[in-house]
C-alpha positions as CSV (number, residue, x, y, z in Angstrom):
1,M,0.0,0.0,0.0
2,N,2.8,2.4,0.8
3,R,4.5,1.6,-2.5
4,L,1.3,2.5,-4.4
5,R,0.9,5.8,-2.4
6,W,4.6,6.6,-3.1
7,Q,4.1,6.0,-6.9
8,I,1.0,8.2,-7.0
9,R,2.8,11.0,-5.1
10,L,5.8,10.6,-7.6
11,L,3.4,10.9,-10.6
12,F,1.7,14.1,-9.2
13,T,5.1,15.6,-8.5
14,A,6.3,14.8,-12.0
15,L,3.1,16.3,-13.5
16,G,3.3,19.5,-11.5
17,R,0.4,21.6,-10.4
18,E,-1.1,22.2,-13.9
19,G,-0.8,18.6,-14.9
20,S,-2.5,17.4,-11.7
21,I,-5.3,19.8,-12.3
22,G,-5.6,18.6,-15.9
23,L,-5.7,15.0,-14.8
24,G,-8.4,15.8,-12.2
25,L,-10.5,17.6,-14.9
26,L,-10.0,14.6,-17.2
27,G,-11.3,12.3,-14.5
28,I,-14.3,14.6,-13.9
29,A,-15.1,14.7,-17.6
30,L,-14.9,10.9,-17.8
31,I,-17.3,10.5,-14.9
32,G,-19.6,13.1,-16.4
33,Y,-19.6,11.3,-19.7
34,L,-20.4,7.9,-18.1
35,F,-23.1,9.1,-15.7
36,V,-24.7,12.1,-17.5
37,L,-24.1,12.0,-21.2
38,T,-24.7,8.2,-21.8
39,P,-28.1,8.2,-20.1
40,M,-29.1,11.4,-21.9
41,E,-28.1,9.9,-25.2
42,S,-30.3,6.8,-24.6
43,R,-33.2,9.1,-23.6
44,L,-32.7,11.1,-26.7
45,V,-32.9,8.0,-28.9
46,Q,-36.1,7.0,-27.1
47,L,-37.6,10.5,-27.6
48,H,-36.7,10.3,-31.4
49,S,-38.4,6.9,-31.5
50,D,-41.5,8.3,-29.8
51,I,-41.6,11.3,-32.2
52,T,-41.4,9.0,-35.2
53,S,-44.2,6.8,-33.8
54,L,-46.5,9.7,-33.0
55,T,-45.8,11.4,-36.4
56,T,-46.6,8.2,-38.2
57,R,-49.8,7.7,-36.2
58,A,-50.9,11.3,-36.8
59,H,-50.5,11.0,-40.5
60,T,-52.2,7.6,-40.8
61,P,-56.0,7.7,-40.9
62,A,-57.7,5.6,-38.3
63,K,-59.1,2.3,-39.6
64,H,-62.2,2.4,-37.5
65,A,-62.9,6.2,-37.4
66,S,-66.2,6.7,-35.7
67,T,-68.8,8.9,-37.2
68,T,-69.8,12.3,-35.7
69,A,-73.0,10.8,-34.5
70,E,-71.1,8.1,-32.6
71,Q,-68.8,10.6,-31.1
72,L,-71.7,12.8,-29.9
73,D,-73.4,9.7,-28.5
74,T,-70.3,8.8,-26.6
75,F,-70.0,12.4,-25.3
76,Y,-73.6,12.5,-24.1
77,R,-73.3,9.1,-22.3
78,F,-70.7,10.8,-20.0
79,F,-73.4,12.8,-18.3
80,P,-75.4,11.1,-15.5
81,S,-79.1,10.7,-15.8
82,Q,-81.4,13.4,-14.5
83,T,-82.8,10.9,-12.0
84,S,-79.5,11.2,-10.1
85,T,-80.0,14.9,-9.3
86,P,-80.7,14.2,-5.5
87,D,-77.4,12.3,-5.3
88,W,-75.5,15.3,-6.8
89,L,-77.2,17.8,-4.6
90,D,-76.3,15.5,-1.6
91,K,-72.7,15.7,-2.7
92,I,-72.9,19.5,-2.8
93,F,-74.3,19.6,0.7
94,T,-71.6,17.1,2.0
95,V,-68.8,19.3,0.6
96,A,-70.5,22.3,2.4
97,R,-70.6,20.4,5.7
98,H,-66.9,19.6,5.4
99,Q,-66.2,23.3,5.1
100,H,-68.6,24.1,8.0
101,L,-70.9,26.1,5.7
102,Q,-74.7,25.9,6.0
103,L,-76.7,25.9,2.8
104,I,-80.0,27.1,4.2
105,Q,-81.8,28.3,1.1
106,G,-81.2,28.0,-2.5
107,K,-82.9,28.4,-5.9
108,Y,-83.0,25.4,-8.2
109,R,-84.2,25.4,-11.8
110,A,-84.1,22.8,-14.5
111,K,-83.6,24.0,-18.1
112,H,-83.6,21.9,-21.2
113,E,-80.7,22.8,-23.5
114,R,-81.8,23.5,-27.1
115,A,-78.6,22.0,-28.6
116,G,-78.5,18.4,-27.5
117,P,-80.1,16.1,-25.1
118,L,-78.9,17.7,-21.9
119,I,-80.7,19.2,-18.9
120,R,-79.0,22.1,-17.2
121,Y,-79.9,22.2,-13.5
122,Q,-79.1,25.7,-12.3
123,I,-78.4,26.2,-8.6
124,T,-78.0,29.5,-6.8
125,L,-76.7,29.2,-3.3
126,P,-76.2,32.1,-0.8
127,V,-73.4,31.2,1.6
128,T,-71.8,33.0,4.5
129,G,-68.3,32.1,5.7
130,S,-64.7,33.0,5.4
131,Y,-63.3,33.5,2.0
132,S,-61.1,30.4,2.4
133,Q,-64.1,28.3,3.4
134,V,-66.0,29.4,0.3
135,H,-63.0,28.9,-1.9
136,R,-62.4,25.3,-0.6
137,F,-66.2,24.6,-1.0
138,L,-66.1,25.7,-4.7
139,A,-62.9,23.7,-5.3
140,G,-64.5,20.6,-3.6
141,V,-67.7,20.8,-5.6
142,L,-65.8,21.1,-8.9
143,T,-63.5,18.2,-7.9
144,E,-66.2,15.9,-6.6
145,I,-68.8,16.6,-9.3
146,P,-67.4,16.2,-12.8
147,N,-70.6,17.3,-14.5
148,A,-70.7,20.6,-12.5
149,A,-69.8,24.0,-13.9
150,L,-69.3,27.2,-11.9
151,D,-71.3,30.0,-13.6
152,G,-70.5,32.8,-11.2
153,V,-69.7,33.9,-7.7
154,T,-70.2,37.3,-6.1
155,F,-68.8,38.3,-2.8
156,K,-70.1,40.9,-0.4
157,R,-68.5,41.9,3.0
158,Q,-70.5,43.9,5.5
159,K,-67.5,45.7,7.0
160,I,-63.9,45.9,5.8
161,G,-62.5,44.3,8.9
162,N,-65.1,41.5,8.9
163,A,-63.7,38.0,8.4
164,L,-67.0,36.7,7.0
165,V,-68.1,37.2,3.5
166,E,-71.5,36.7,1.9
167,A,-71.2,34.8,-1.4
168,K,-73.8,34.2,-4.0
169,I,-72.7,31.0,-5.9
170,Q,-74.2,30.0,-9.2
171,I,-73.5,26.4,-10.2
172,S,-74.9,24.3,-13.1
173,L,-75.2,20.6,-13.2
174,Y,-75.4,19.0,-16.6
175,L,-77.5,15.9,-16.7
176,G,-78.7,13.5,-19.4
177,Q,-82.4,13.4,-20.2
178,Q,-84.3,10.3,-19.3
179,T,-85.0,8.2,-22.4
């Protein structure tokens, strides 16, 4: 072991300061090539392969292209039936309870959409709570109910220093018509 250490010390003495720095930089470059460039090259080859595959798929027409009517039918099947309205309203009330908000009174109105077999169930809810409670409530409703859309929110605060806000929330539930 002492002999190896002596030979290494002799090599660095012969190389001098500049040669030792150069040898160290050469070692760092070799390590960088092995551990950084080689994996990046393989990733680049994989990305080129993916691009070629996607380009080929994009320029090749689908063998079983569905008609517009089939696509619309698939789209409308996404929406739950109007008979499930109480379940969706229950989810809204559950999200409100989790945020410690009370939904005492609301306006509900079903409206048949002219373009397509959907029913738009418009809900207007007055809510009083902190801004963060109302925000979390809205985020929860839109997360839990995929067929819900936020139409509008208006905030009103009685006094500037008041922590509570009065919010008027307008939500639409889109439901499929019963057949």
